[in-house]
N, C-alpha and C positions, 0 to 999 in steps of 0.2 A: 759506681759501686754502692751496693746497699750496706748499711750498718745493721747486721742481724744480731738480735738478742737471742740468748739461749732459748730453745723450744720450751723448756720448763717454765721460763719466765713469761713467755707469751701466754701459755695455757693458764698459769696462775693469775695473770692479769685479767683474763676473760672470766675465769671461774670466780675469782674473788671480788671483781667489781668493775669492769670498764668497756667503752665503745663510742663512734662519731661521723663527720662531713668535710666539704671543700668549696673554694671560690678563687679566681685568678687576678693577675696584676695590671699595672698602669704607668706611662712615660711622658716628657716635657715640651712645651712651646709657649704657653700663655698663662697669666694668673694673678693671684691676690693673696695677701697674708691675713689670716684671720686669727686673732688671739682669743683664746677661750678662757672662761672662768671655770673653776671646778664646779661641777653640778652633781646632783645626787639622783640615783635611780630608785631603788627599792631598799627599804630598811636602812636608809642613810648610807648606802654603798656609793662611793664616788664613781661617776661615769668615766671621768678622766682622772685616774689616780694621781697623775703627776701635774701639779699646778702650772708648771712651766711648759707643758706640751702645747705645741703650735702646729696648725695645719697650714701649709703654704701651697697654693696652686700657682705654679711658676708662670708668670705672664710674659716672660722674656723668651726670646728665641734661644733654645738650648742646643748645645752641640752634641746631641745624642740621637743621631739618625733623623733629626728634624721631626721627632715624634712629640706628641703631647704627653706630658707626664704630670702625675700628682706627686708632690714632694712632701713627705711627712717629717716633722721635726720633733725631737724630744729633748728637753733641757737646752733648747737653742741650737742643738746639733742635728744635722740632717741624718735621719735614721733609715729612711726608705725612699727610693725613687722608682716608682713603678708605672708601667705603661697604661694610659687611659684608652680603653678600647670601647668605642661607642656600641659595637655589636654585643657587648657584654652587659649592657644596661637592660633593665626590665622595663620595656616600653618607654625608654627615655626618661624614666621617673627619677626624681630627686627626693631623698628622705630629709625631712625638716624636723629638727629637734628644737622645741620652743617652750617658752614660759607661758605667756598669754597669747591668744590667737593673733598671729601677724597678719598684715594686710596682703594676704596671698590666698588664692583659691586652693584649698587643701582637701583631700579626701582620705578615707581610711584613718581617721584620727583616733589615736589610742593613748590613754593615760598611762604614764610610766612614773609612779611615785608622784611627786609634786610637779612634774614636767609632762610634756606630751610629745608624741611623734605623729607626723602627718605626711602624706604623699603629695608632692607637687609635680604635675605633668608639665615638663619643660618644653616638649615638642622638639627637642634637640635631635638632629639627625647627623651631626658631625661633631668631632671632638671640640672644635673651636666654639660651636654653638653651645655645647654643654658647659664649657668653662665659663662662657659669658653668663649663662643662666645661673651657674653656681655663684659667680660674683654678685649678681643681682640679689639672689635669695639670701646669701650670707650677709649682705649689707642691710637687709630688712630688719626693722626694729622688732625686738622680742625673739629673734631667731638666735639660738645658741650655736648651732652649727647645721650645715647642710652638706650632703654628699650624695654621690650616685647610689641609686637603689639597684645594686648588681643582681643579676639573675644567676641561678645555679640550676643544675640538672642532674638527674641520676642516669648515668649511661651504663648500659650493659652490653655484653657481646652476644654470642649466639644463645638462642633460647630453644630448649628441647623439652617438649611435654613428656611426662613420664606416667606410666600406668600406676605405679606405686612408688613409695619412698625408696631411694637407694641410700645405702649407709655411708657413702663417701669414704670407703675404706682407705683409699690411697691418701686422702687428705688427713684422715684421722691418724694414720701411721706417721705422717710428716710432723704432726704436733704432739704425738704420743698421747692421744686423747684417752685411750683405755687405761694407761698408767695414771693419768691425772684423775680419772674418775674413781680410781681406787682410793685416792686421798680425799677428794671432794667433788661434788657435783654442783657446787655453788650453794648459796644460802638464801632462804626466803626473806632474809633481812636486807638483801641487796636489790636495789631498784635500778634497772637498766632503761633509760629513756631512749626509745628508738624514734628519732625524728626523721620522718620519711613520707611515703605516700599513704600512710594509714595502715591498718592491720585488719584482716578478716578475723574478728573476735569470736566467730562461731566455728572456726576451723578446729577440728578435733585435736590437732597438735598444739594449739595455742590457747584455747578457751580457759584452761586451768592454770595458765602461766601469767595471767594479766595482773598488773598492779590494780588495786582497788582503792579509791578515795572513800574511806569509811565515813567521812563527814558529809557526804553528798548522797542524795537519792534522786531518782528520776521523777521530777514533778514540775519541771519548767520553772524552778526557783533556784536561786544561788544560795543553797542552804549553808555553806561554809563561809560565805561572804568573801570569796577570793576573786570575784569578778568574772567567774566562768560558770555558766548554768549547766547543770547535769553532767559535769565532768567526772564521771564514774571511773573510767579507765584511761582518761586522757582528754585531749581536745584537738579540734580541727582549726588550725590557724590560717587556712586558705578561705574557708567559708564562714569562719567565726561561729562555729556551733560545736556541739558535742558528738556529732556523727563522725566517728573516726574510721569508718569502713574504707577499705582499700579499693579504689577504682582504677588501679594500675597493675598491681601484683608485686611490685618491687619491695614495698615495705613488708608485706606478708612473708616474702622470701627471706628478707634480712632477719625478721623476727624469728622465723623458723630456725635459722642457724643459731641464733642466741639460745633458744630453748633447747636445741639439740646439744650444744656444747656445754651449757650450764643449765640443766633442767630445773634446778630449784630456785633460780632467781625470778624476780617479778618484772614484767615488761610494761613500761609506761608508754602508751601509744600516743605520739604527738604528730599529727598530720600537718606538714608544712610544704609538701609538694603536691601539685595537682595531678589530674588524671594523665597528663602528658609527661609526668616526672619532672616538672619545672617548678621553680620557686624563686623567691627574692630574698635579699639579705634582711628585709624587714620581717618577713614571716619566720625566718629561721631565728632571728634575734628574739622574737616573742616566744617561740617554742623553747629556746634555751633558758630564758628567764623563768618560764613556767617550771621547767625541770629543776632549776635551782630552788625556786620557792617551795617545791613539793618534795625536796630532799632526795633527789636522784643521786645515786653513787657513780653512775657511768652514763655518758651520753654517746650514742652511736649515730654518726652522721655519714651515711654511705652515699654521698653525692657531692657535687662541687660546681664551681663556676669561676669565671675570670673577674677578679676585682678585689684588690686589697682595700679593705674599708674599716674605719674605726668602730662602726656600730657592732660588727661581729667580733672585732678584736676585743672590745670592752666586755662583750658578753662572755667571751672566753676567759678574760681576766677575772670576771666575777665568779665564774665556775671554778677557776683556779683557787681563788681565795676561799671558796666554800669547800675545797678538798675534793672536787669532782674531776674525774679523769675523762677526757674526751679522746675517743679513738676515731681517727679520721681517714677516709679513703684518699689515697695519694692521687688518684685520677687515672683515666683510661686513654690518655692521648699519646702514650709512648714518649713523653717528653721529660725533660730534666727539671725537677722542681727547684733546683738551686739557681736556675736562670730566671730573670725577671719575666720574660715572656712565656716561660713554661710553667711557672709556679701555680699551684692550686692552693687556695685558701679555704678554710682555716688550717688545713694540713700543714701549710708552710709557715704559719705563725710559729714563733719559737718559744711559746709559753711552755713551762715545765709540765703542765698537765695534758699536753697533746702528744698522742702517739700516732704518727703518720704511717699508714700501712700500704705497702705495695702488694701485688699479687704474684704468687709463684705457681708453676705448673707441675705436672705429675713427675717431671724429671728434677724437680726442685730448682729449676732455673726461673729467672724473671720472666713472667708471662709477656708475650709479644706486645700486648696492648698497654702494659702497666707503665705508669710514670715511675721515676726513680730519682735518686739524689743522695749524695754523701752527707749533706747537712740537713736537708729538710724531709728525708724519709728515714724512719727509725727501724722498721722491721718489715718482713714479708710474711705472708700467710697464704694458704691454698685459696686460689681464686679462679680456677678453670674447671668448668663443667661441675659445679657444685649443686647437689640435689637439696631441695628444701620445699617448704609449703608454698602454695599459691592459692588465691581465693577459690571457694567452692569445694573445700576438702580435696583439693587436687595437689599435684606436685610437678615441679619442673626443674630442669638443670639450667643454671645460668652461669655466666662468666663475668668477672669484673673485680676491680678493687672493692666494689660494694660488697661482694661476697667475702673477700679476704678480711675486711674490717671486723665483722662479728666473729669470724673464725679465730 
């Protein structure tokens, strides 16, 4: 059963400032205990807020369906035991967080405050191989911690091309949008970071709704010294450049819903999903950090994947401490987010700043594809045959919790 908040509450959240993403879980057979020191990311923010937090990868045979699991501890007490699913890894990659460069072959190295993140290709094709690789990497000098680089994806249901924009009248009625617009249509002071496949910044419905970095100009120089060149409207964390054009259509569709529901807000375009609608926890982590550093009020993550991980959880915590609300798609697997093997993250993280959104249909019932959960899903919103913008000044009707999230 879904815990539904009043319609007026949902609308006021969207109009007044909020939106977000997901990723799934992991379970036990082999492992190693790695005690961590508190480290800092940006502006002296702690990466691991709790100094007693420990990650344990269980190396003993667990009586839990003989599955491999990652066991997470906080304050010395087991807090999460989640299934480790090799198919959920991004090319078998391991994220390595380090001080000085360790004796490992790393790619995609990125500076994060006084520390760095790199990618280690483990070559693991089974859970046991991955756990052994994690043991080796975590035992390497100068490595603060290492964990799987989980992949995530944007899944949508049926796609229907439209000749023109449809006003989504049934969906608007469900959330009392007309009534809400009599009170507010949002504020230009509110910044919504849409982390997705990019945005068609020339679309007639979006070009005037974009956030602008006033300290940057297009000249192939990092004018504001933030580490990102020509990031006028956002940044591409897949190709590591300022080209945020949408080569999929998902992100443009999501952004179109944001501008329709709250036309006065400004949309920050952060591309962290590729043309196939796929990403990794590393790319999403970087995009969330950018949104925090550039004063976003809301983060919309309309995608997900399988893999509880500390990297994203700590990005969510940093956003929480910054007062940023994350609105997250519950997922389109028709599964229970309260169960370890059904959970989608970060929608299923229990941070106070996360609102996990399921999709409802025209009858106001749970959509057939939508994930659900009494603990890990907060609200539902219209997510079936939702009309919005797609690249090329075109429109399409899509279905999914991706559409429900900005609604």
